[in-house]
Structures are given as C-alpha cells and as structure tokens.
C-alpha positions in Angstrom: 26.5 -89.3 -137.0 26.4 -89.9 -133.5 29.8 -90.5 -131.4 29.6 -91.8 -127.6 32.5 -90.4 -125.7 33.5 -92.8 -122.7 34.2 -91.1 -119.7 37.6 -90.3 -119.2 39.8 -87.9 -116.8 40.1 -85.6 -119.7 37.1 -84.6 -121.8 38.7 -82.2 -124.8 35.2 -82.2 -126.6 33.2 -80.9 -123.4 36.0 -78.3 -122.3 36.1 -77.0 -125.9 32.3 -76.6 -126.0 32.4 -74.9 -122.9 35.2 -72.6 -123.8 33.0 -71.6 -126.7 30.2 -70.9 -124.7 32.3 -68.7 -122.4 33.3 -66.7 -125.6 29.7 -66.6 -126.8 28.5 -65.1 -123.5 31.3 -62.3 -123.4 30.3 -61.8 -127.0 26.5 -61.1 -126.5 26.9 -58.3 -123.9 24.1 -56.4 -122.9 22.7 -54.6 -126.0 24.6 -56.4 -128.8 22.8 -57.2 -131.7 22.7 -60.9 -132.8 20.3 -60.8 -135.7 19.1 -64.3 -135.8 19.5 -66.2 -132.5 22.4 -68.0 -132.8 23.3 -70.8 -130.1 25.9 -70.3 -127.8 27.4 -73.5 -128.9 27.2 -75.7 -131.9 27.9 -78.7 -129.7 25.3 -80.6 -127.5 26.0 -82.5 -124.8 23.6 -85.5 -123.4 24.1 -87.9 -120.7 25.1 -91.3 -121.4 22.4 -93.8 -120.8 24.9 -96.1 -119.1 24.1 -96.2 -115.4 28.0 -96.6 -114.6 28.8 -93.4 -116.3 26.6 -90.5 -114.8 29.2 -88.2 -116.0 29.7 -89.3 -119.6 28.0 -87.8 -122.5 26.8 -88.5 -126.1 28.1 -85.8 -128.4 26.2 -84.4 -131.0 27.9 -82.0 -133.3 25.9 -79.1 -135.0 22.7 -80.1 -132.8 22.5 -76.7 -131.2 21.4 -76.2 -127.5 19.1 -78.8 -126.0 15.2 -78.2 -125.7 14.4 -77.3 -122.4 11.2 -79.1 -122.4 12.8 -82.5 -122.7 14.8 -81.8 -119.3 13.0 -83.1 -115.8 13.7 -81.4 -112.7 14.3 -82.8 -109.5 15.4 -81.4 -105.8 18.6 -83.0 -104.4 17.7 -85.2 -101.4 20.7 -83.8 -99.3 21.6 -80.1 -98.9 24.7 -78.7 -100.4 26.6 -76.1 -98.7 27.4 -72.9 -100.5 29.6 -70.6 -98.1 27.2 -70.4 -95.0 23.9 -71.2 -96.7 22.5 -74.7 -96.6 20.9 -75.1 -100.1 18.9 -77.7 -101.9 19.7 -77.4 -105.3 17.5 -78.2 -108.1 18.8 -80.5 -110.4 18.1 -80.9 -114.2 17.9 -84.4 -115.6 17.7 -86.5 -118.6 16.2 -89.8 -117.6 18.4 -90.6 -114.5 21.5 -88.7 -115.3 22.6 -85.0 -114.4 22.8 -83.0 -117.8 25.7 -81.1 -119.0 25.1 -78.9 -121.8 23.1 -75.8 -123.4 19.1 -75.5 -122.5 16.9 -73.3 -124.7 13.3 -72.2 -123.7 11.0 -70.9 -126.2 8.0 -69.0 -124.7 4.4 -68.8 -126.4 5.0 -65.1 -126.0 7.9 -65.0 -128.5 11.0 -64.5 -126.4 13.6 -67.3 -125.7 15.6 -68.2 -122.4 19.2 -69.8 -122.9 21.4 -71.3 -120.1 24.2 -73.6 -119.5 24.1 -76.6 -117.2 26.9 -78.4 -115.5 26.3 -81.8 -114.2 22.7 -81.1 -113.3 23.6 -77.5 -111.9 22.8 -74.2 -113.7 26.1 -72.7 -114.2 27.0 -69.6 -115.8 24.8 -66.7 -117.6 21.0 -67.3 -117.8 19.6 -64.6 -120.2 16.3 -64.2 -121.8 15.4 -62.1 -125.1 13.2 -61.5 -128.2 14.8 -63.0 -131.5 16.2 -60.6 -133.9 16.4 -57.7 -131.2 19.1 -55.7 -129.5 17.1 -55.5 -126.5 17.4 -58.1 -123.6 14.6 -58.8 -121.1 16.3 -60.5 -118.3 19.7 -61.6 -117.6 21.5 -63.3 -114.2 24.4 -65.2 -113.4 24.5 -68.7 -111.8 27.1 -70.5 -110.0 26.8 -74.1 -109.3 23.1 -73.9 -109.1 22.8 -70.7 -107.0 22.2 -67.0 -108.2 25.4 -65.0 -107.7 26.3 -61.4 -108.7 24.0 -58.7 -110.6 20.4 -59.5 -112.0 19.2 -57.1 -114.7 15.8 -57.1 -116.2 14.7 -54.4 -118.9 11.6 -52.7 -120.3 10.5 -53.5 -124.0 11.9 -50.0 -124.9 15.4 -51.2 -123.7 15.6 -48.9 -120.6 16.6 -50.8 -117.6 13.7 -52.1 -115.3 15.5 -54.0 -112.5 18.8 -54.4 -111.0 20.0 -56.3 -107.8 22.7 -58.4 -106.2 22.6 -61.9 -105.3 24.9 -63.9 -103.0 24.9 -67.7 -102.9 21.2 -67.5 -103.8 19.9 -64.8 -101.4 19.5 -61.0 -102.1 21.6 -58.7 -100.8 21.8 -54.8 -100.9 19.9 -52.3 -102.7 17.2 -53.7 -105.3 16.5 -50.7 -107.8 13.3 -50.7 -110.0 12.7 -48.0 -112.7 9.7 -47.1 -114.9 9.8 -47.2 -118.4 10.6 -43.5 -118.9 13.9 -44.1 -116.6 12.4 -42.5 -113.4 12.7 -44.3 -110.1 10.0 -46.8 -109.5 11.1 -48.1 -106.1 14.1 -49.0 -104.4 14.2 -52.0 -101.7 17.0 -52.9 -99.3 18.2 -56.5 -98.3 20.3 -58.1 -95.9 21.6 -61.7 -96.6 18.0 -62.7 -97.7 16.4 -60.6 -95.4 14.1 -57.7 -96.4 14.8 -54.8 -94.7 11.9 -52.3 -96.4 11.9 -49.5 -98.9 15.0 -47.5 -98.9 13.8 -44.2 -97.4 15.8 -41.7 -100.0 14.1 -43.4 -102.8 10.3 -43.5 -101.6 8.0 -42.8 -104.1 5.9 -39.4 -103.9 2.8 -41.1 -103.2 4.0 -42.8 -100.2 5.7 -39.4 -98.8 2.4 -37.4 -99.3 -0.6 -37.3 -96.5 -3.7 -38.5 -98.0 -7.5 -38.6 -97.0 -8.9 -41.9 -97.6 -12.0 -40.0 -99.7 -9.4 -38.2 -102.0 -7.9 -41.3 -102.7 -11.1 -43.0 -103.6 -12.2 -40.2 -105.6 -9.2 -39.8 -107.7 -8.4 -43.7 -108.4 -11.9 -45.2 -108.4 -14.3 -42.5 -109.9 -11.9 -41.6 -112.5 -11.0 -45.2 -113.2 -7.3 -44.4 -113.2 -5.2 -47.4 -114.9 -2.6 -49.7 -113.3 0.5 -47.3 -115.1 -0.8 -44.4 -112.7 -0.6 -46.2 -109.4 3.0 -47.4 -110.2 3.6 -43.7 -111.3 2.5 -42.6 -107.7 3.2 -45.2 -105.4 6.1 -47.4 -107.1 5.6 -51.6 -107.5 3.2 -52.8 -104.9 4.6 -54.6 -101.8 2.6 -57.7 -102.5 0.0 -59.0 -105.2 -2.8 -61.1 -104.4 -4.6 -63.2 -107.1 -3.2 -60.7 -109.7 -5.7 -58.0 -109.3 -5.3 -57.0 -105.5 -2.2 -54.6 -105.1 -1.0 -54.1 -101.7 0.8 -51.1 -100.2 2.2 -50.8 -96.7 2.7 -47.7 -94.8 0.6 -45.5 -96.8 0.3 -42.0 -95.3 -3.6 -41.8 -94.4 -5.4 -39.7 -92.1 -8.8 -40.9 -91.7 -8.4 -44.6 -93.1 -8.0 -46.6 -89.7 -9.1 -44.5 -86.5 -6.4 -43.5 -84.3 -3.4 -44.3 -87.1 -1.8 -41.9 -89.4 -0.5 -44.9 -91.8 -2.4 -47.9 -93.1 -2.2 -50.7 -95.6 -3.7 -49.8 -98.9 -5.4 -52.4 -101.1 -6.0 -51.3 -104.9 -8.3 -53.6 -106.7 -7.9 -53.6 -110.5 -10.3 -55.0 -113.4 -9.3 -55.1 -116.9 -6.1 -53.0 -115.8 -8.1 -50.2 -114.2 -9.1 -49.5 -110.4 -12.5 -50.6 -109.3 -12.0 -50.1 -105.4 -9.4 -48.6 -103.0 -9.4 -50.4 -99.3 -7.7 -50.1 -96.1 -6.4 -52.4 -93.4 -4.4 -52.1 -90.3 
C-alpha cells in the first residue's frame, strides 16, 4: 500500500526514518559484521510528483533503499556558500524534485555503496563494502552535499589503505597511504585544498636514493618488474596517464637530464609489468 504524506511543518515519518538511519550508521562502524547486507532504513522516501510540493514525499513502507540507477544528477545553477567556500553542489533528482531518502548502488564488481540524501544533497556517512563481509572498502562523511571529516579506504585484506581529512569539500592536512602489508606508501600534505607535496618525513625509499638511469632501466625493464614492486619502492604515482603511464616527480637520477640531479620519471606498464622507463624535465 502507498500512502502520500502532504507537506507540513512536521513530518514524523521522515524524522523517524532519519533517526533509524543515524542509529544504523553508528551500529555499522568500521569492522562490524553485518552478515547479509541490511538497509539503513526500512522506509523509502520518494518526492511527490506535485509541482507545488517540492519537499513532499511519498512513503513506501518496508521498501528498502532507493536504487541509485534511478536517480538523476544535476548541478545547481547558483553557487552555495559553505564557510568561505563557494561550491556548485551536486543535486540528486527523481523527475524534477530533490530526492530525500536512502540510495544504494550495486556495482558489477560485487560491492555496494549506500548513502543518505537530504533534499537533493548527500548528507551523512557514505560507505562501500562487499556483502557478507566484515571489511569496508571505503567510508566518508558528507555535510549538506560537501565532504567533511575523515575519509578512509581499506585493502581487501582489511588493512587501512588511505586516510585523509576534508573541510567543506577541500582536502586539508596530511593524507596517508599504506601498502597492504601495513607499511607506509606515501604521505601528502594539503592546505585548504592546495597540494603542498609529499611529506619529507615519509618519502619512500626509492625517492630518497640516488639512481643512475641505466640501473633503473636494467632493474625495472629488463627484469619486467610488476607494478607492485614500483609502488613498494616509490609509493603511489603522482599522476597516472591513460592507465599505463605512472609518473613520479623529483626522482634523484644523476644521468637522466644533462645538468640536473632530479627528473620526472615515467614507468610504462603493459599487463601490469614495466616495459619502459623514461625521463623528462
């Protein structure tokens, strides 16, 4: 049965559903075992088709989260202010109205992503995980459409892969990356969204060492090293072009560029193995 709720100043059904969602998010904290994937709420809100009731909602009880594929995204025409930041927020629509409720996205890779939308804005925790597992893949918090607080990502074995901080939609502070064995991959520094470079205390061993171009080519190309060995030595690349060109800036190479002791290094990969190492200014 479908019940249509007219818009009033008090919407108890919506508040109850959002309260249930909040409790659900706290319950499914990092590492909790959910067994079968359970929806964060048993109530689904779908905006009314009335053009005079943009905040109204049709309630389906026991319907579960709304399918992500049925949502349409549009960018707002006017910027919104969040602190000192002017942000063009991303809105989520069904038809012409802003959506309020729980959205769930099922990937072809087997994982699912679930998040809450409040009047067209992502609001609350967004998390990604595989069904019937205790390990999360990714978790982040949104406040009125903007990323705020800490973002986390995990390796398949459950070890932490990434941790960083957001403030009103921009990166800030130190961003840590780890290998799947728990060792540090790299640490980047940000200030109000501006990238300041790798943190000097956590530079990978490959970036600290002085290399010869011939030695790099001999070790990585001739022996066709896998990309995991690159990451182990140099950390995650500063940039990836077309998926198979990994770029590292400021590598200490004595004979790559005449008159320079550092160079930009490009690893070219085919089927996960190094096929070429090139250098640029």
